[in-house]
C-alpha positions as MATLAB code, in Angstrom:
seq = 'XXXXXXXXXXXXXXXXXXXXXXXXXXXXXXXXXXXXXXXXXXXXXXXXXXXXXXXXXXXXXXXXXXXXXXXXXXXXXXXXXXXXXXXXXXXXXXXXXXXXXXXXXXXXXXXXXXXXXXXXXXXXXXXXXXXXXXXXXXXXXXXXXXXXXXXXXXXXXXXXXXXXXXXXXXXXXXXXXXXXXXXXXXXXXXXXXXXXXXXXXXXXXXXXXXXXXXXXXXXXXXXXXXXXXXXXXXXXXXXXXXXXXXXXXXXXXXXXXXXXXXXXXXXXXXXXXXXXXXXXXXXXXXXXXXXXXXXXXXXXXXXXXXXXXXXXXXXXXXXXXXXXXXXXXXXXXXXXXXXXXXXXXXXXXXXXXXXXXXXXXXXXXXXXXXXXXXXXXXXXXXXXXXXXXXXXXXXXXXXXXXXXXXXXXXXXXXXXXXXXXXXXXXXXXXXXXXXXXXXXXXXXXXXXXXXXXXXXXXXXXXXXXXXXXXXXXXXXXXXXXXXXXXXXXXXXXXXXXXXXXXXXXXXXXXXXXXXXXXXXXXXXXXXXXXXXXXXXXXXXXXXXXXXXXXXXXXXXXXXXXXXXXXXXXXXXXXXXXXXXXXXXXXXXXXXXXXXXXXXXXXXXXXXXXXXXXXXXXXXXXXXXXX';
ca = [
     -56.732   46.947   48.813;
     -57.633   49.153   45.846;
     -60.135   47.467   43.552;
     -59.108   47.152   39.883;
     -60.191   49.936   37.562;
     -63.225   49.051   35.483;
     -62.420   47.989   31.940;
     -62.756   50.835   29.505;
     -64.848   50.317   26.405;
     -66.096   52.208   23.379;
     -69.529   51.671   21.876;
     -69.102   51.818   18.127;
     -70.408   50.110   15.045;
     -68.349   47.301   13.572;
     -67.344   49.556   10.662;
     -66.357   52.389   12.976;
     -64.326   50.031   15.136;
     -62.531   48.613   12.086;
     -61.575   52.067   10.804;
     -60.352   53.104   14.265;
     -58.328   49.874   14.529;
     -56.736   50.205   11.087;
     -55.706   53.793   11.764;
     -53.620   52.607   14.736;
     -51.585   49.886   12.973;
     -47.887   50.386   12.189;
     -44.970   48.464   10.727;
     -41.420   48.953   11.929;
     -38.175   47.918   10.270;
     -34.646   49.091   11.032;
     -35.992   51.406   13.700;
     -38.294   53.282   11.319;
     -42.003   53.222   11.885;
     -44.591   53.452    9.106;
     -48.340   53.675    9.270;
     -49.528   50.421    7.762;
     -52.909   51.443    6.291;
     -52.318   54.965    5.090;
     -55.598   55.487    3.226;
     -58.762   53.751    2.075;
     -60.028   53.752   -1.490;
     -63.752   53.378   -1.950;
     -66.774   53.206   -4.198;
     -70.048   53.033   -2.281;
     -73.166   51.003   -2.909;
     -75.901   49.611   -0.703;
     -73.516   46.991    0.705;
     -71.088   49.440    2.318;
     -72.520   52.971    2.234;
     -74.237   52.918    5.642;
     -71.487   50.919    7.338;
     -67.986   51.634    6.112;
     -69.110   54.713    4.219;
     -70.479   56.291    7.388;
     -67.424   55.184    9.403;
     -64.961   56.691    6.929;
     -66.919   59.936    7.049;
     -66.951   59.798   10.863;
     -63.182   59.280   11.077;
     -61.893   61.102    8.012;
     -59.448   62.890   10.322;
     -57.868   59.510   11.145;
     -58.253   57.630    7.883;
     -57.668   59.512    4.615;
     -60.145   58.585    1.891;
     -59.632   58.356   -1.874;
     -62.560   58.226   -4.279;
     -62.033   55.736   -7.090;
     -63.857   55.117  -10.371;
     -63.291   51.401  -10.902;
     -62.898   48.738   -8.226;
     -60.134   46.849   -9.994;
     -58.269   50.091  -10.617;
     -58.463   51.039   -6.944;
     -56.705   47.782   -6.057;
     -54.037   48.449   -8.690;
     -53.373   51.900   -7.248;
     -53.131   50.497   -3.730;
     -50.801   47.687   -4.826;
     -48.489   50.066   -6.680;
     -48.398   52.262   -3.588;
     -47.349   49.250   -1.491;
     -44.649   48.239   -3.958;
     -43.194   51.726   -4.072;
     -43.033   51.823   -0.270;
     -41.243   48.450   -0.063;
     -44.321   46.680    1.361;
     -44.030   48.632    4.609;
     -47.213   50.560    3.858;
     -50.484   49.406    2.354;
     -53.921   50.742    1.561;
     -57.450   49.412    1.965;
     -60.169   49.186   -0.690;
     -63.883   49.045    0.081;
     -66.711   48.178   -2.307;
     -70.327   47.121   -2.167;
     -71.420   43.515   -2.509;
     -72.208   42.422   -6.073;
     -70.257   43.554   -9.143;
     -68.220   45.935   -7.007;
     -66.917   42.990   -5.003;
     -66.263   40.704   -7.965;
     -64.422   43.514   -9.725;
     -61.819   43.148   -6.954;
     -60.795   39.660   -8.055;
     -58.337   40.668  -10.783;
     -56.623   43.203   -8.556;
     -56.442   40.703   -5.699;
     -54.827   38.128   -7.972;
     -52.267   40.692   -9.118;
     -51.412   41.569   -5.519;
     -51.030   37.968   -4.385;
     -49.056   36.867   -7.443;
     -46.617   39.721   -6.860;
     -46.446   39.216   -3.060;
     -47.765   42.736   -2.397;
     -50.108   43.727    0.459;
     -53.583   45.176   -0.036;
     -56.584   45.016    2.309;
     -59.955   44.391    0.646;
     -63.122   45.307    2.538;
     -66.086   44.305    0.372;
     -69.593   44.504    1.697;
     -71.437   41.203    1.936;
     -75.021   39.964    1.990;
     -76.950   40.111    5.269;
     -75.680   37.790    7.989;
     -79.181   37.739    9.519;
     -80.888   36.861    6.214;
     -83.924   39.106    6.682;
     -84.984   38.454    3.091;
     -83.753   35.745    0.789;
     -82.514   36.657   -1.718;
     -81.542   40.290   -1.281;
     -80.321   42.539   -4.068;
     -77.206   41.112   -5.770;
     -77.233   37.929   -3.697;
     -75.774   34.851   -5.349;
     -77.993   31.873   -4.570;
     -76.077   28.605   -4.346;
     -78.463   25.687   -3.787;
     -75.924   23.517   -1.971;
     -74.436   26.231    0.309;
     -76.491   28.977    1.874;
     -73.473   30.787    3.313;
     -71.747   31.430   -0.026;
     -71.666   34.912   -1.559;
     -69.841   36.353   -4.547;
     -67.056   37.343   -2.160;
     -66.037   33.704   -1.998;
     -64.587   34.211   -5.466;
     -61.807   36.089   -3.674;
     -60.677   33.087   -1.634;
     -58.291   31.501   -4.177;
     -56.623   34.807   -5.071;
     -56.021   35.997   -1.506;
     -53.430   35.086    1.092;
     -56.062   35.404    3.824;
     -59.853   35.523    3.762;
     -62.362   35.950    6.555;
     -66.019   36.850    6.852;
     -67.078   38.796    9.956;
     -70.570   37.539   10.733;
     -70.684   38.733   14.361;
     -69.350   41.985   15.881;
     -67.133   40.206   18.419;
     -65.481   38.228   15.591;
     -63.931   41.427   14.241;
     -61.132   41.458   16.821;
     -59.429   38.165   15.864;
     -60.268   38.675   12.199;
     -58.702   42.142   12.065;
     -55.595   41.037   13.954;
     -55.022   38.096   11.611;
     -55.582   40.280    8.557;
     -52.983   42.809    9.638;
     -50.533   40.092   10.640;
     -50.577   38.702    7.098;
     -50.320   42.143    5.496;
     -47.223   42.972    7.549;
     -45.447   39.635    7.087;
     -43.059   39.793    4.087;
     -43.072   36.003    3.780;
     -46.850   35.696    3.637;
     -48.179   38.965    2.301;
     -50.592   39.472   -0.563;
     -54.244   40.361   -0.867;
     -56.246   40.033    2.357;
     -60.054   40.091    2.403;
     -62.385   40.850    5.282;
     -65.881   40.335    3.918;
     -68.317   42.487    5.908;
     -72.062   41.715    5.835;
     -73.899   44.986    5.480;
     -76.046   44.490    8.579;
     -73.033   43.572   10.732;
     -71.138   46.674    9.560;
     -73.809   48.908   11.104;
     -74.322   46.896   14.304;
     -73.125   48.476   17.584;
     -70.877   46.726   20.079;
     -68.856   47.571   23.195;
     -65.190   47.354   22.227;
     -62.244   47.127   24.618;
     -60.119   50.259   24.493;
     -57.012   48.114   23.959;
     -58.285   47.203   20.500;
     -57.690   50.793   19.395;
     -54.263   51.293   20.963;
     -51.294   51.831   18.646;
     -49.953   48.456   17.595;
     -46.541   47.965   15.952;
     -45.829   44.955   13.741;
     -42.068   44.355   13.451;
     -40.984   43.439    9.924;
     -38.362   40.809   10.488;
     -34.973   40.442    8.827;
     -34.189   36.772    9.510;
     -30.617   35.561    9.030;
     -29.805   32.489    6.933;
     -29.356   29.210    8.795;
     -25.582   28.637    9.323;
     -25.477   25.208    7.718;
     -27.289   26.359    4.584;
     -25.069   29.448    4.422;
     -21.925   27.320    4.582;
     -23.263   25.075    1.813;
     -24.070   28.102   -0.351;
     -20.631   29.636    0.197;
     -18.930   26.371   -0.787;
     -20.984   26.249   -3.988;
     -20.128   29.856   -4.878;
     -16.437   29.440   -4.208;
     -16.394   26.299   -6.366;
     -18.246   27.842   -9.322;
     -16.332   29.052  -12.349;
     -19.250   30.809  -14.047;
     -21.680   32.006  -11.375;
     -24.613   34.280  -12.217;
     -26.787   36.147   -9.714;
     -30.439   36.847  -10.562;
     -31.885   39.851   -8.740;
     -35.637   39.624   -8.171;
     -38.170   41.954   -6.636;
     -37.173   40.851   -3.135;
     -34.046   42.989   -3.482;
     -36.201   46.105   -3.648;
     -38.715   45.009   -1.015;
     -35.866   44.409    1.436;
     -33.970   47.590    0.456;
     -30.998   45.343   -0.269;
     -29.552   47.281   -3.206;
     -26.478   48.450   -1.287;
     -25.772   44.933   -0.046;
     -26.077   43.588   -3.594;
     -23.755   46.239   -4.967;
     -21.190   45.494   -2.248;
     -21.291   41.779   -3.084;
     -20.946   42.438   -6.822;
     -18.065   44.878   -6.229;
     -16.229   42.421   -4.006;
     -16.738   39.222   -6.012;
     -17.258   40.357   -9.603;
     -20.262   38.011   -9.934;
     -22.452   39.302  -12.792;
     -25.997   40.360  -11.904;
     -28.998   39.857  -14.173;
     -32.459   41.070  -13.177;
     -36.043   39.953  -13.476;
     -38.757   42.446  -14.383;
     -39.423   43.059  -10.676;
     -35.723   43.238   -9.827;
     -34.551   45.599  -12.556;
     -32.776   48.596  -11.065;
     -31.225   46.557   -8.252;
     -27.948   47.751   -9.744;
     -27.617   50.923  -11.791;
     -27.500   50.163  -15.480;
     -23.905   51.386  -15.719;
     -22.534   49.228  -12.903;
     -19.805   46.955  -14.351;
     -21.550   43.820  -13.047;
     -25.031   44.677  -14.340;
     -25.814   42.541  -17.395;
     -29.466   43.570  -17.768;
     -32.737   41.704  -17.885;
     -32.838   37.917  -18.009;
     -35.066   35.424  -19.769;
     -37.431   35.739  -22.692;
     -37.402   39.540  -22.531;
     -33.787   39.745  -21.390;
     -30.534   40.854  -22.950;
     -28.250   38.668  -25.034;
     -25.562   39.220  -22.412;
     -27.610   37.901  -19.496;
     -29.134   35.019  -21.422;
     -25.803   33.820  -22.820;
     -24.376   33.874  -19.299;
     -27.385   31.926  -18.027;
     -26.898   29.207  -20.639;
     -23.313   28.604  -19.528;
     -23.666   29.295  -15.793;
     -22.617   26.428  -13.548;
     -24.210   28.160  -10.541;
     -27.286   30.398  -10.443;
     -27.838   32.492   -7.317;
     -31.463   33.642   -7.175;
     -32.195   36.458   -4.731;
     -35.819   37.395   -4.111;
     -37.077   35.801   -7.331;
     -40.020   33.478   -8.020;
     -38.421   32.013  -11.176;
     -41.352   32.565  -13.515;
     -41.349   31.043  -16.978;
     -40.156   34.316  -18.493;
     -37.104   34.214  -16.216;
     -36.269   30.552  -16.888;
     -37.276   30.659  -20.581;
     -39.875   28.016  -19.723;
     -37.222   25.735  -18.261;
     -34.798   25.939  -21.208;
     -32.401   28.711  -20.194;
     -30.061   27.133  -17.628;
     -28.402   24.670  -19.971;
     -25.077   23.848  -18.295;
     -25.067   20.076  -17.627;
     -23.993   20.509  -14.012;
     -25.830   23.716  -13.177;
     -26.978   24.064   -9.572;
     -28.858   26.739   -7.685;
     -28.622   28.773   -4.495;
     -31.814   30.641   -3.634;
     -32.037   33.423   -1.073;
     -35.669   34.238   -0.325;
     -37.733   35.159    2.721;
     -40.489   32.804    1.514;
     -39.589   29.105    1.877;
     -41.921   28.272   -1.016;
     -39.710   30.276   -3.385;
     -36.375   29.494   -1.737;
     -36.725   25.766   -2.437;
     -37.506   26.057   -6.155;
     -35.267   24.312   -8.704;
     -33.954   21.949   -6.001;
     -31.762   24.755   -4.725;
     -29.680   25.195   -1.640;
     -32.262   27.281    0.197;
     -31.332   30.319    2.257;
     -34.609   31.282    3.909;
     -33.741   34.797    4.982;
     -34.214   38.476    4.358;
     -32.506   39.537    1.137;
     -30.375   42.225    2.755;
     -29.173   40.240    5.745;
     -28.648   37.222    3.518;
     -26.524   39.145    1.017;
     -24.535   40.705    3.833;
     -23.902   37.271    5.323;
     -22.795   35.934    1.946;
     -20.492   38.916    1.471;
     -18.780   38.346    4.817;
     -18.382   34.614    4.224;
     -17.008   35.170    0.701;
     -14.345   37.684    1.775;
     -11.408   37.554   -0.623;
     -13.247   35.536   -3.276;
     -13.513   36.831   -6.861;
     -14.553   35.321  -10.149;
     -11.817   34.577  -12.660;
     -10.486   37.604  -14.496;
     -11.244   36.109  -17.910;
     -14.888   35.546  -16.948;
     -15.329   39.129  -15.783;
     -13.667   40.448  -18.935;
     -15.946   38.299  -21.097;
     -19.245   39.492  -19.631;
     -18.127   43.114  -19.480;
     -17.235   43.067  -23.175;
     -20.619   41.479  -23.915;
     -22.501   44.153  -21.974;
     -20.669   46.865  -23.928;
     -21.770   45.230  -27.181;
     -25.351   45.169  -25.921;
     -25.189   48.819  -24.922;
     -24.326   49.670  -28.508;
     -27.489   47.850  -29.606;
     -29.527   49.870  -27.119;
     -28.079   53.105  -28.434;
     -28.896   52.068  -32.000;
     -32.475   51.146  -31.065;
     -32.985   54.514  -29.387;
     -31.590   56.587  -32.277;
     -33.842   58.020  -34.970;
     -34.626   60.800  -37.402;
     -36.185   63.732  -35.548;
     -38.431   64.465  -38.547;
     -39.829   60.915  -38.832;
     -42.574   59.074  -36.989;
     -40.878   57.268  -34.094;
     -40.819   53.554  -33.454;
     -41.747   52.275  -30.024;
     -38.115   51.839  -29.009;
     -37.368   55.390  -30.148;
     -40.203   56.533  -27.862;
     -38.330   54.860  -25.015;
     -35.110   56.523  -26.126;
     -36.765   59.937  -26.067;
     -38.148   59.227  -22.610;
     -34.734   58.001  -21.423;
     -33.272   61.342  -22.486;
     -36.018   63.246  -20.641;
     -36.340   61.606  -17.241;
     -34.278   62.332  -14.167;
     -32.630   59.679  -12.041;
     -35.566   59.426   -9.636;
     -38.443   59.553  -12.139;
     -40.604   56.417  -12.102;
     -41.617   54.589  -15.273;
     -44.687   52.337  -14.938;
     -45.583   49.522  -17.331;
     -47.371   46.181  -17.205;
     -48.547   44.512  -20.390;
     -48.171   44.337  -24.145;
     -44.937   44.809  -26.040;
     -43.695   47.667  -23.852;
     -42.485   45.476  -20.933;
     -40.381   43.390  -23.293;
     -38.720   46.441  -24.821;
     -38.273   48.029  -21.401;
     -36.707   44.945  -19.843;
     -34.189   44.681  -22.674;
     -33.452   48.350  -23.207;
     -34.309   50.590  -20.257;
     -31.301   52.062  -18.449;
     -32.472   52.072  -14.842;
     -30.724   54.765  -12.817;
     -32.208   54.238   -9.359;
     -33.845   51.396   -7.416;
     -37.411   52.683   -7.715;
     -37.288   54.038  -11.279;
     -38.394   50.854  -13.043;
     -41.913   49.812  -12.026;
     -43.147   47.103  -14.387;
     -45.799   44.671  -13.131;
     -45.079   41.410  -14.878;
     -46.097   38.765  -12.382;
     -49.696   39.069  -13.563;
     -48.969   41.316  -16.568;
     -52.331   42.965  -16.183;
     -53.556   45.273  -18.915;
     -55.045   48.357  -17.303;
     -52.621   48.404  -14.360;
     -50.457   51.240  -15.612;
     -52.596   54.357  -15.088;
     -53.958   53.531  -11.618;
     -50.514   52.260  -10.625;
     -48.936   55.545  -11.663;
     -51.495   57.287   -9.473;
     -50.623   55.011   -6.542;
     -46.890   55.626   -6.986;
     -47.394   59.364   -7.284;
     -49.395   59.401   -4.042;
     -46.605   57.393   -2.367;
     -43.890   59.749   -3.610;
     -45.214   63.322   -3.891;
     -43.022   65.472   -6.078;
     -41.632   62.534   -8.049;
     -42.372   62.598  -11.793;
     -44.234   59.405  -12.716;
     -44.836   58.103  -16.249;
     -47.525   55.586  -17.191;
     -46.566   53.903  -20.468;
     -49.625   52.505  -22.248;
     -50.523   51.246  -25.663;
     -53.969   51.825  -27.114;
     -55.125   48.326  -26.099;
     -54.210   48.909  -22.474;
     -55.592   52.440  -22.440;
     -59.005   51.228  -23.556;
     -59.021   48.686  -20.733;
     -58.891   51.163  -17.865;
     -58.421   54.926  -18.252;
     -60.895   55.668  -15.457;
     -58.464   56.747  -12.750;
     -57.346   59.652  -14.899;
     -60.458   61.307  -13.504;
     -59.193   60.596   -9.987;
     -55.803   62.109  -10.836;
     -57.536   65.249  -12.044;
     -59.758   65.359   -8.974;
     -56.832   64.938   -6.572;
     -54.521   67.280   -8.481;
     -51.952   64.529   -9.071;
     -49.784   65.476  -12.014;
     -48.932   62.069  -13.399;
     -47.854   61.740  -17.027;
     -49.313   59.266  -19.512;
     -47.373   58.309  -22.640;
     -50.089   56.924  -24.904;
     -48.728   54.934  -27.839;
     -51.180   54.384  -30.678;
     -50.337   51.288  -32.711;
     -53.874   50.210  -33.648;
     -54.178   46.977  -31.718;
     -52.517   44.417  -29.516;
     -48.979   44.651  -30.868;
     -47.410   42.112  -28.526;
     -50.039   39.414  -28.977;
     -50.163   40.147  -32.688;
     -46.477   39.304  -32.997;
     -46.865   36.241  -30.814;
     -49.898   35.105  -32.812;
     -47.901   35.305  -36.003;
     -45.024   33.329  -34.479;
     -47.215   30.471  -33.276;
     -49.380   30.109  -36.361;
     -52.286   32.286  -35.243;
     -51.875   34.684  -38.193;
     -52.502   37.775  -36.012;
     -56.186   36.816  -35.809;
     -58.287   39.456  -33.987;
     -55.292   41.413  -32.696;
     -55.693   44.622  -34.734;
     -58.090   47.513  -34.144;
     -59.378   47.714  -37.714;
     -62.584   47.525  -39.699;
     -63.611   44.194  -41.123;
     -62.391   43.589  -44.672;
     -64.463   42.005  -47.416;
     -63.377   38.520  -46.308;
     -64.672   39.163  -42.774;
     -61.254   39.515  -41.137;
     -60.141   42.562  -39.138;
     -57.724   43.710  -41.817;
     -59.468   46.822  -43.115;
     -58.563   50.429  -42.391;
     -57.621   51.430  -38.833;
     -60.544   52.483  -36.674;
     -60.979   56.260  -36.433;
     -60.558   56.267  -32.652;
     -59.115   59.456  -31.149;
     -57.712   58.409  -27.789;
     -56.019   61.765  -27.295;
     -59.425   63.426  -27.457;
     -60.699   60.879  -24.966;
     -57.913   61.723  -22.523;
     -58.699   65.423  -22.923;
     -62.367   64.729  -22.215;
     -61.372   63.171  -18.885;
     -59.595   66.373  -17.865;
     -55.972   65.858  -18.922;
     -53.787   68.275  -20.797;
     -52.947   66.528  -24.075;
     -49.865   66.960  -26.236;
     -49.870   65.318  -29.676;
     -46.544   64.321  -31.200;
     -46.309   63.288  -34.849;
     -42.511   63.059  -35.115;
     -39.627   62.048  -32.897;
     -38.612   65.684  -32.547;
     -42.115   66.707  -31.485;
     -42.175   63.804  -29.047;
     -39.007   64.973  -27.342;
     -40.476   68.444  -26.922;
     -43.790   67.077  -25.636;
     -42.104   64.849  -23.048;
     -40.083   67.769  -21.715;
     -43.233   69.891  -21.499;
     -45.112   67.129  -19.684;
     -42.344   66.655  -17.142;
     -42.367   70.369  -16.316;
     -46.160   70.560  -16.026;
     -48.051   70.738  -12.757;
     -51.157   69.166  -14.342;
     -51.977   65.578  -15.311;
     -50.705   65.335  -18.874;
     -51.024   62.892  -21.755;
     -48.431   62.686  -24.517;
     -50.026   60.957  -27.517;
     -47.833   59.506  -30.252;
     -48.589   57.200  -33.166;
     -45.664   54.875  -33.729;
     -44.169   53.462  -36.885;
     -44.926   49.743  -37.246;
     -41.375   48.539  -37.880;
     -39.847   46.987  -34.733;
     -36.392   48.248  -33.828;
     -35.773   46.377  -30.574;
     -33.585   43.269  -30.658;
     -35.640   40.107  -30.849;
     -36.228   37.638  -28.038;
     -32.980   36.181  -26.740;
     -34.628   33.161  -25.115;
     -37.666   30.979  -25.686;
     -41.117   31.178  -24.098;
     -43.469   28.208  -24.152;
     -46.731   29.023  -25.930;
     -47.946   25.687  -27.307;
     -48.641   25.499  -31.033;
     -51.573   23.504  -32.413;
     -50.545   19.862  -32.735;
     -52.765   19.461  -35.777;
     -54.287   22.044  -38.102;
     -55.408   22.546  -41.690;
     -53.987   26.053  -42.027;
     -50.434   26.278  -43.344;
     -49.215   28.836  -40.775;
     -49.988   26.599  -37.815;
     -48.503   23.536  -39.513;
     -45.325   25.485  -40.272;
     -44.985   26.745  -36.690;
     -45.241   23.347  -34.987;
     -41.776   21.887  -35.886;
     -40.002   24.887  -34.338;
     -42.065   24.459  -31.192;
     -41.177   20.765  -30.961;
     -37.458   21.600  -31.262;
     -37.632   24.181  -28.486;
     -39.672   22.138  -26.052;
     -37.247   19.244  -26.354;
     -34.621   21.381  -24.599;
     -36.692   21.851  -21.444;
     -35.172   20.569  -18.205;
     -36.487   19.832  -14.764;
     -33.747   20.778  -12.328;
     -33.836   17.974   -9.777;
];
C-alpha cells in the first residue's frame, strides 16, 4: 500500500500568507468569474510597514498596490470601485495603528451603510505586550485587550483580531465570506497586531489555492410571491421604487421588461437612479425629499408601493409622511431580510433580478389602467419642461448651479459617470439629472459623506479605464478631502473635477434658514462687526490649490466659458479641474416632500419661533405603516 503523500506547507509570515490568500479569492455570478480583492490601498506606519508593507512588496506581482494620501479617502476609493463593479469586486485598505486606523472609521461606516464591500487591514498594538504602553496605544483601565481598532466594530459587518498566526485561516475565510455575500456585505476588518504580522508559520498549501465564492441569486418563496402578485393585480395605483439593489444585481433589463409589460411607474432612490433611462415612458424620476413632483405626487396617492433593493431611508419616505393613501400597503423585494420586512411589507427575500423576472412571469397579461398611465406620463412631461427651464441660461452670464448641471448634461456621453455625495448638488442631481445608462449616476447618499467625491471618482475610474468620470464638488466638500488628486496625478488617471465655488455650505445654509437657524456659521466669509460670519467672502483660490496638486485647471466665469471648459476637460488625457463660481440664485424646483429636521421647541429668537409651527404641522402627518 502506497503511503499518503506528506502534507505540503509554506513557511511565510502572517502578512505574506494573508496577501497570498487574498490574491487567490474569486467571486462568480452567472458563470462569470471576478477576482475579489483586485488591489490594496495603503499608507504605512510602524504598525504595518514591516508586516503588510513587506508582504505587499514581496508579492506585488500578485497583489497590485495603490499609494493613498488619506486613510478615509482610500476607503472611499475602494468603496466606489466596489459599487461600480456591482459588488463583485472589492479592494483592501491597510493602515498603521493609531490615527491611521481611526481615520478608517468614517469610510467603514459609509461602506456598511451602503451595503458595499471593503476589506480593512489596520495594524494593531503588540499581541505579546513587550512594553506597555507602546507608541499610539490606547490604555483602557478596565480592558487590557482594547485598542483604537475597536472603534471599527459598530461600523463593520464583521470584525476580527488575529492574535495568533494559526487564527488567520478561519479569520480570513470568514472575512471573505462576508465580503462576497450580497445579503451581508459591508466593511470587514481584520485587525493585525504588528508583531503577529511579521511572525512566521507553516501554512497548508490548500490555504493558497484558488477559491471561488458563488454569489447567489435566490428565488422568492412561492407563497410570498403569490401574495405579492395578488396585491399588484388588485392595486389601482401601484408605484415601484427602484433602489441600489437593482444595480448591484444587474437587474435593469428585468425592471425594464416589467415596466414595459405592466405600465407600472418607476421612481428611483439616489442609489437606484438610472435603473431606467430617463426617457423611458415609465420613469418618473427621483422620489422623496429630493425627488420630482411627478414621483412624489404618485407616492402620495399610491395604494401599493413595490420597493426593490431599497432601504427606505427618511429621504425616500419623506420622514414617514410621503405614502399618504389610507390603505397603502407594501411589497418589498430585497436580498437582505432586514430590508425586505420594512414597513410591514409582503417580503420577497430574493435577488432583485430573479425576483423581478418571477414577478414578470406571474403578472403576464396584467397592465395598469390606461387613465393612470396617461396621468403619470403627462406629469413627467410637465416635469421635463421644468428641467429644461432650470438648465437654460444666458451664455454671457455667471451660471447657477443647475445651469452647471445643464452644461454638463450637454457635454457627457451616455457612459460617462457623474459622482456626487453631499451638499446641495445631490438634491439638484436627483431631481434634474437625465441618467442615460445604469452606471452613469453615482451619488453616495446613504451616508452623504463630504469628501467622498474625489476619491470615489478615482475608484470608479480605476474600475472602468477609458470611461470619463466627473467628480462634482462644492467648495465645502473640496476643502474636506482633495488629497487623492495627488494620487490621480501619480497614477495618470484622468478624472475630471467640477469645482463649484459658492462660498460656503449652500445646502446646510438653506436648511438652517428654513428651520430657524438663520444660516449661522454656514458661509465662508470674514467676521462682520457684530461677530457673525457675514463679511466679505474669503479670498480663497481653490483653483490655484488644485493646480498646486498637479491638475490642469480651467477657469470658467460665464456659462459659455463653462461649456467650453467642460468639453476641453472631457477630451483631455490629464486630470483636470473645471472651476466655476456660481450665481447665488437657486433655479432648481424646491423640495417636493418634507424631511424631518426638528426645530427648537422654545427659543428667544424670532426666526426659530416662526419656524416651529410649520414643523408641528408637518410632523403631524407622519405615519407608522403597521
